[in-house]
C-alpha positions, -999 to 999 in steps of 0.1 A, spaced: -207 399 477 -207 411 513 -208 448 503 -239 442 481 -255 422 509 -249 451 533 -265 476 508 -295 453 504 -299 448 541 -298 486 548 -324 493 520 -347 466 534 -345 480 569 -358 513 555 -385 496 535 -395 474 565 -399 505 587 -419 523 560 -442 493 555 -448 490 593 -463 525 594 -478 527 559 -496 494 555 -523 495 528 -549 470 517 -530 465 484 -497 460 501 -505 437 531 -476 413 537 -486 376 533 -475 348 555 -441 331 551 -445 302 526 -442 266 538 -419 241 521 -433 229 488 -457 258 487 -484 259 460 -483 287 435 -509 307 455 -487 308 486 -452 309 472 -450 347 474 -424 357 500 -429 389 519 -416 412 546 -429 388 572 -396 369 566 -366 375 588 -343 402 575 -315 379 564 -340 357 545 -353 389 528 -318 397 517 -313 362 503 -347 364 485 -338 398 469 -306 383 455 -324 352 442 -351 372 425 -326 397 411 -307 369 394 -339 352 381 -353 384 368 -321 393 350 -320 361 330 -358 361 324 -355 396 310 -334 384 280 -361 359 271 -389 385 272 -372 405 245 -374 375 221 -407 357 226 -441 365 211 -470 381 231 -488 347 229 -458 330 246 -454 358 271 -490 354 282 -482 319 295 -459 335 320 -474 370 327 -508 381 338 -518 417 334 -543 436 356 -556 470 350 -554 473 312 -588 491 313 -571 519 332 -545 522 303 -574 523 278 -591 551 297 -558 571 300 -551 568 262 -586 578 253 -578 613 264 -556 617 234 -525 629 252 -506 597 257 -498 579 290 -467 581 312 -460 547 328 -441 551 360 -418 521 366 -395 509 393 -366 485 389 -388 457 399 -392 421 387 -381 413 351 -389 448 339 -379 438 303 -413 421 303 -427 455 298 -415 455 262 -444 430 258 -470 456 270 -480 468 235 -487 432 225 -507 426 257 -526 458 251 -533 450 214 -547 416 223 -573 435 244 -581 460 217 -557 488 228 -535 501 200 -507 525 210 -470 527 204 -447 520 234 -415 539 242 -391 540 271 -365 562 286 -331 545 290 -295 553 299 -271 543 271 -244 518 282 -208 530 281 -198 501 258 -210 512 223 -212 476 210 -231 463 240 -254 493 239 -262 487 202 -270 450 210 -291 459 241 -310 486 222 -317 462 193 -330 436 218 -354 460 235 -366 475 202 -373 440 188 -408 441 201 -415 476 187 -404 496 218 -389 530 209 -361 540 231 -353 576 242 -322 588 261 -310 622 273 -293 625 239 -328 630 224 -336 659 247 -371 666 259 -389 673 227 -388 639 211 -403 619 241 -428 647 247 -439 647 210 -442 609 213 -466 613 242 -486 640 224 -490 616 195 -508 591 218 -478 569 228 -471 551 261 -438 562 276 -422 541 303 -399 559 328 -379 540 354 -384 567 380 -367 552 410 -331 557 400 -306 572 424 -297 608 415 -269 631 426 -291 661 419 -329 667 417 -358 676 440 -353 663 475 -385 645 484 -394 615 505 -390 580 492 -399 552 516 -396 578 544 -361 590 534 -355 624 518 -335 617 487 -327 635 454 -351 622 428 -354 625 390 -380 652 380 -383 638 344 -417 622 348 -433 653 362 -416 675 336 -429 653 308 -464 654 323 -465 692 324 -452 694 289 -476 669 274 -507 667 297 -504 629 296 -522 607 321 -499 591 346 -501 554 356 -478 533 378 -469 496 371 -457 469 395 -443 435 386 -449 407 412 -435 372 413 -463 347 416 -444 314 411 -414 302 392 -415 319 358 -449 334 366 -454 371 372 -482 396 374 -481 431 359 -505 455 377 -514 489 362 -525 514 389 -539 549 385 -520 580 397 -540 610 408 -523 640 394 -529 674 410 -551 696 388 -537 730 398 -500 722 398 -478 752 391 -457 748 359 -424 751 379 -435 731 409 -410 702 403 -410 692 440 -447 684 443 -447 666 409 -418 645 420 -433 637 453 -465 625 436 -444 602 414 -424 588 444 -456 581 463 -470 562 433 -438 542 430 -439 534 467 -474 520 463 -463 499 433 -432 485 451 -452 479 483 -473 452 464 -442 430 464 -411 447 480 -388 417 476 -392 419 438 -375 454 438 -339 457 430 -323 467 463 -287 459 454 -277 495 449 -275 524 473 -309 540 465 -311 562 496 
């Protein structure tokens, strides 16, 4: 897959350059792991040589793909053997405002594990329905199967076919709505993403303005084989944002996703031309 390797390599060059100038305490690269590393040191990082990073991205993408199928089938109790969740108290505070919560997601880690989020939340006394935006697959039969798999844990799926009103009403009723907001777009506000000006989806910002929902970002980090950590992080939303200021809203979302991905950059899906 030489073309895919080239795409991943170019994406990682951009991310490396951004990380070099935007290091944060919650995104500090860890040292390269030694052979037979213990679970506490197995996390790879951008301290690896570039070609090793490319290889790691491919390995994690494959592992995350197959792991995702399992997360749609197992119980929350089983899932908790493999996933730790940090920051659920932030979700509880956000939902207490009564306007729902927008969960900003990146294509990172086995993101299908997020279908377990309602179960994780419920086990900590947080009751709220979970929904997600998704793009229907071209193959109708495969799309029906995929949708049934995702909805098996109670996740409600919305697509552009549902328009804006259904997901916004879902938020207003107190739901959590996950939005994979790092997708490549042909059109949209052109704002920075890892230092590159790129068209970006304005959907998350639009839903926030329509619903008044709190906004949170989520990262998924590999800790060890079949062990991950989901981290919920707050997003400071501008109070006086003009109703039609799509660019600022989209920039806030991109910055939040950058911080989430920076926790474990090699868990992100860098196999497509994002920039």
